[in-house]
C-alpha positions in Angstrom: -37.3 -1.1 63.2 -34.1 1.0 62.4 -32.1 -2.3 61.9 -34.6 -3.8 59.6 -34.6 0.0 57.6 -31.2 0.2 57.2 -30.6 -3.3 55.4 -33.4 -1.9 52.6 -31.5 1.9 52.1 -27.7 0.1 51.5 -30.0 -2.4 49.4 -31.6 0.8 47.4 -28.3 3.2 47.0 -26.5 0.0 45.4 -29.2 -0.5 42.7 -28.9 3.4 41.9 -25.0 3.0 42.0 -25.6 0.3 39.6 -27.7 1.6 37.6 -25.5 5.2 37.4 -22.1 2.5 36.5 -24.1 0.8 33.5 -25.5 4.3 32.2 -21.9 5.1 31.9 -20.9 1.5 30.6 -23.1 2.0 27.2 -22.6 4.3 24.8 -25.8 6.3 23.9 -27.5 6.2 20.9 -27.1 9.6 18.2 -29.8 10.9 18.2 -31.5 12.1 14.7 -29.7 14.4 12.3 -31.5 16.8 10.7 -29.5 16.7 7.4 -29.5 20.7 5.8 -28.7 21.3 2.3 -26.5 23.5 2.3 -26.1 24.4 -2.0 -26.0 22.8 -5.6 -24.9 23.3 -8.9 -26.3 22.2 -12.0 -24.0 18.9 -13.2 -22.2 18.9 -16.6 -24.1 19.2 -19.7 -25.0 15.1 -20.5 -24.4 14.2 -17.6 -22.0 13.6 -14.7 -20.3 10.4 -13.9 -17.6 11.1 -11.7 -16.3 12.7 -8.4 -13.6 13.4 -6.2 -12.9 15.5 -3.7 -10.0 17.1 -1.5 -9.3 20.0 0.9 -9.2 22.4 -1.6 -12.8 21.5 -3.9 -14.3 19.2 -5.9 -13.8 17.8 -9.2 -16.6 16.7 -11.2 -15.8 14.5 -14.7 -18.1 13.5 -17.9 -18.9 12.4 -20.8 -16.4 13.9 -23.6 -13.2 13.8 -21.4 -15.3 16.9 -19.8 -13.6 18.4 -15.7 -15.0 20.9 -13.6 -13.4 21.8 -10.2 -15.8 23.7 -8.0 -14.7 25.3 -4.3 -16.1 23.7 -1.0 -18.4 26.4 -1.0 -20.2 25.4 -4.8 -18.4 28.2 -6.7 -17.0 27.2 -10.1 -13.6 27.3 -10.6 -12.6 26.0 -13.7 -13.7 23.6 -16.8 -11.3 22.0 -19.4 -12.7 19.1 -22.2 -9.7 16.6 -22.5 -11.9 15.1 -25.8 -12.6 10.9 -25.5 -14.0 9.6 -22.5 -12.5 9.5 -18.7 -11.4 5.5 -18.7 -10.4 6.1 -14.7 -10.7 7.6 -11.4 -10.1 11.0 -10.7 -7.0 11.2 -8.2 -6.8 14.4 -6.2 -3.8 15.1 -4.8 -1.0 17.7 -3.4 0.8 17.7 -6.5 -2.1 17.7 -9.1 -5.4 16.3 -10.3 -4.7 12.7 -12.2 -7.1 10.8 -14.8 -6.8 8.7 -18.0 -8.2 9.3 -21.1 -9.5 6.9 -23.7 -10.5 7.6 -27.1 -13.2 4.9 -27.4 -14.8 2.3 -24.0 -15.4 -0.9 -26.3 -13.0 -1.2 -28.9 -9.5 -2.4 -27.0 -6.6 -2.5 -30.0 -8.2 0.1 -32.5 -7.7 3.5 -30.6 -4.7 5.9 -29.9 -4.4 3.9 -26.4 -5.0 5.3 -23.4 -3.9 8.3 -21.9 -2.7 9.4 -17.9 -3.4 13.1 -17.4 -1.4 15.4 -14.9 -3.9 18.9 -14.6 -3.2 22.1 -11.9 -5.5 21.7 -9.9 -5.9 25.7 -9.3 -6.5 26.1 -13.2 -7.2 22.4 -15.2 -4.3 23.4 -17.4 -2.6 20.1 -18.0 0.9 19.2 -16.5 2.0 16.5 -18.5 0.5 13.0 -20.3 2.5 9.5 -20.8 0.4 7.2 -22.7 0.0 3.7 -21.1 -0.8 0.5 -21.8 -4.4 0.7 -23.3 -7.3 -0.7 -21.1 -11.1 -0.4 -20.6 -10.9 0.5 -17.3 -7.7 2.0 -15.3 -7.7 2.8 -11.5 -5.8 5.1 -10.0 -4.0 5.6 -6.5 -1.1 7.7 -4.8 2.1 6.0 -3.0 4.5 8.6 -1.4 5.6 10.9 -4.3 4.5 8.2 -6.9 1.2 7.6 -8.8 0.6 3.5 -8.6 -2.2 2.9 -11.9 -4.2 -0.2 -12.6 -5.5 -1.5 -15.5 -7.9 -4.3 -16.2 -6.4 -6.0 -18.4 -3.8 -7.4 -15.2 -0.7 -4.8 -15.7 0.3 -2.5 -12.8 2.1 0.5 -13.0 4.2 2.9 -10.5 5.2 6.6 -12.2 6.6 10.3 -10.3 3.9 12.1 -9.8 5.3 15.1 -10.8 7.1 13.9 -14.2 5.2 10.9 -15.5 8.7 8.9 -15.3 7.7 5.0 -14.4 9.6 3.5 -11.2 7.9 0.6 -12.3 5.4 -2.2 -14.3 4.0 -5.4 -13.7 2.1 -7.9 -15.2 0.0 -9.6 -12.9 -2.9 -11.4 -14.3 -4.4 -11.5 -17.4 -6.8 -9.4 -16.1 -8.3 -8.1 -12.8 -12.2 -8.0 -10.9 -13.6 -6.0 -8.7 -12.1 -2.0 -7.7 -8.5 -2.9 -5.9 -7.8 -1.1 -2.7 -5.0 1.0 -1.5 -3.2 1.2 1.3 -0.4 2.2 3.4 1.9 0.6 1.7 -0.1 -1.9 -0.1 -2.2 -2.9 -2.9 -4.4 -5.5 -3.0 -6.4 -7.0 -6.6 -8.0 -10.0 -7.6 -7.6 -11.7 -10.8 -10.1 -12.9 -12.8 -8.6 -15.7 -12.3 -10.1 -16.6 -8.7 -7.0 -15.3 -7.4 -6.1 -12.4 -4.5 -2.7 -11.0 -4.7 -0.8 -8.4 -2.5 1.3 -6.3 -4.2 4.2 -3.9 -2.4 3.2 -0.2 -3.4 7.3 0.8 -3.2 8.3 -1.9 -5.4 5.8 -4.2 -6.9 6.7 -7.0 -5.7 3.8 -10.0 -5.0 3.9 -10.3 -0.8 1.3 -13.0 -1.1 -1.3 -14.5 -3.2 -4.0 -16.5 -2.0 -6.6 -19.0 -4.6 -10.2 -18.8 -4.3 -13.2 -20.7 -5.0 -15.3 -18.4 -6.2 -15.1 -15.4 -8.3 -14.2 -12.3 -6.0 -15.9 -9.0 -5.9 -14.4 -7.1 -3.6 -11.2 -7.0 -1.5 -10.1 -4.8 1.4 -7.6 -5.2 4.6 -7.8 -4.2 8.6 -5.7 -2.1 10.1 -4.0 -5.2 11.8 -3.2 -6.2 8.2 -5.6 -8.8 7.7 -7.1 -9.8 4.6 -10.5 -9.6 3.4 -12.3 -10.9 0.6 -15.5 -10.5 -0.9 -16.7 -13.3 -3.5 -19.9 -13.8 -6.0 -21.7 -16.3 -3.7 -21.7 -14.3 -0.8 -19.0 -15.7 1.2 -16.7 -12.6 3.0 -13.2 -14.4 4.0 -10.7 -13.3 6.5 -7.1 -14.0 6.0 -4.4 -14.2 8.7 -1.8 -11.5 8.0 0.2 -12.1 5.3 -0.8 -15.8 5.2 -2.9 -18.6 3.7 -4.5 -19.4 6.8 -8.5 -19.1 7.5 -9.3 -16.4 10.3 -13.1 -16.6 10.2 -15.6 -16.6 7.7 -18.9 -15.2 7.1 -21.9 -16.1 5.1 -24.1 -12.8 3.4 -27.3 -13.4 0.9 -26.3 -12.3 -1.9 -22.7 -11.1 -3.8 -20.8 -8.7 -1.6 -20.6 -5.7 -3.7 -18.3 -3.9 -1.5 -15.7 -3.6 1.8 -15.4 -0.6 4.0 -13.1 -0.7 6.7 -15.0 1.4 10.5 -12.6 1.4 13.4 -12.5 -2.2 14.4 -14.9 -2.9 12.3 -15.9 -4.0 8.4 -18.9 -2.3 7.0 -20.8 -4.7 3.9 -23.2 -4.6 2.1 -24.4 -7.3 -0.3 -26.9 -8.2 -2.9 -29.5 -9.5 -0.4 -30.2 -5.8 0.0 -28.9 -5.9 3.2 -25.7 -3.7 5.2 -23.7 -5.5 7.8 -21.5 -3.9 10.2 -18.9 -6.9 11.7 -16.1 -7.4 14.1 -12.8 -8.0 12.5 -11.7 -10.4 15.4 -14.0 -12.7 14.6 -17.1 -12.1 11.9 -19.6 -11.4 14.3 -22.6 -10.0 13.4 -22.9 -6.4 15.3 -25.8 -4.8 13.4 -27.6 -5.0 10.2 -29.9 -3.4 8.2 -32.0 -4.0 4.9 -32.5 -1.2 2.3 -34.9 -1.0 -0.3 -32.7 -2.8 -3.1 -29.6 -3.3 -3.5 -27.3 -0.8 -2.2 -25.9 0.9 -5.2 -23.6 3.4 -3.5 -21.9 3.9 0.3 -19.9 6.4 1.9 -18.7 6.7 5.2 -19.2 9.9 7.0 -15.8 9.6 9.3 -16.5 6.2 12.4 -19.7 7.9 13.1 -22.4 7.8 10.3 -22.7 5.6 6.6 -24.5 7.2 3.8 -26.3 4.6 1.5 -28.5 4.8 -1.4 -30.2 1.6 -2.8 -30.5 1.1 -6.7 -33.7 3.2 -8.4 -33.5 5.4 -5.0 -34.4 8.9 -4.9 -32.1 10.0 -1.7 -29.7 8.7 0.7 -30.3 7.2 4.3 -27.8 8.1 7.2 -27.0 5.2 9.5 -25.5 6.0 13.1 -22.8 3.2 12.4 -22.7 2.4 16.3 -26.0 1.2 16.1 -27.2 0.2 12.3 -30.2 2.8 13.4 -31.5 5.3 10.6 -30.2 8.7 11.3 -31.4 10.9 9.1 -32.0 10.5 5.0 -31.4 12.8 1.9 -34.3 13.2 -0.1 -33.9 13.9 -4.0 -36.5 14.8 -6.8 -38.4 11.8 -8.5 -36.0 11.3 -11.0 -32.8 12.4 -9.7 -30.3 9.5 -8.3 -27.0 9.4 -7.1 -25.0 8.7 -9.8 -21.4 8.2 -7.5 -20.1 7.6 -4.3 -20.7 10.2 -2.0 -18.0 12.0 -0.5 -17.7 13.4 2.8 -15.8 14.7 5.5 -17.4 14.2 9.6 -19.7 17.0 8.7 -20.2 17.7 5.3 -21.0 15.4 2.5 -21.3 15.8 -1.5 -23.4 14.2 -3.8 -23.1 13.6 -7.3 -26.8 12.9 -8.7 -28.4 12.7 -12.5 -29.4 17.0 -11.8 -26.4 18.5 -10.1 -24.0 18.2 -7.7 -25.0 18.5 -4.1 -24.0 19.2 -0.7 -25.7 19.1 2.4 -24.3 19.8 6.3 -25.0 17.7 9.3 -24.2 21.1 11.6 -25.6 23.2 9.5 -24.6 25.5 6.6 -21.8 27.9 7.4 -22.3 29.5 3.6 -24.5 29.8 0.4 -23.2 29.3 -2.7 -23.0 31.9 -5.1 -22.9 32.5 -8.8 -25.3 29.5 -9.4 -29.0 28.5 -9.4 -29.8 27.0 -5.9 -32.0 24.2 -6.4 
């Protein structure tokens, strides 16, 4: 009897050990998160359309070249009105706050040009101004102690962040398409001629160029240096390193609207109303999630969550990056929409809506806003 019973005991123990090992080997999906509202502050009169942040505060831009600064706990620090329109993103770095203003949005060649401005982050007072290449849209990034300004008419220039002195200037193409991406030492830009350039931020020289079949709508680069390109036909293409060699290709059901790098994965959004998490190594799909409409705003919270909002949606969905499952949500008012991509840390979320600037937390709020109406 004992000889028959002993093998059963051994078999039972083996099953238990195997089950425990499997449990340790598989990541547990994150539990649903209670996204707590911390504070809100009224948006600029006429609405606000730009948002930037750093460890010191939030910077909001709106009509009439208006800029407002808030502390991270929702207190107004200062505001200024520069006039004209803001024709760039807002860049906040250690040396200051940088924006480009223009006199008009549509009549290039009939205005006084575009002006790059350096402001004090503490007071909003102008440090210096510089007239730059006139264009409808500019994108500002930074490299070392320099600014790099990409203008949509195909011009890139590098300037000293403290003085505005021009370091180099290049005319790359007749025009740029899609939003350029700044990386550690490289800049990736796409031309209206269906070309993608990788530019050295130090010298402005072209490191590589690739010709595409369809119009480019989004660009990115992996940690390994592979170029990622999304196009108007829903193709996502990976090129190996600095070569033109095809690494892999993925096809979605609509135009690629955004590319975000998350660890060893690539997160993309498409006009087929889906978000996809792909393995950067081979383009395999880890998960995909359908939204109520086209994804209009997207931001990652570290490497754990992504916050997405679709067109006409009054709020946003918090999705677990490991599983693609909904982990929480933010609900706004019936007439309130998100106007700009959220800014986030690993725990805090800042939204610029059609109504206000709002702060949310994943782990409870440590402080409530003073001096402004909470909504």
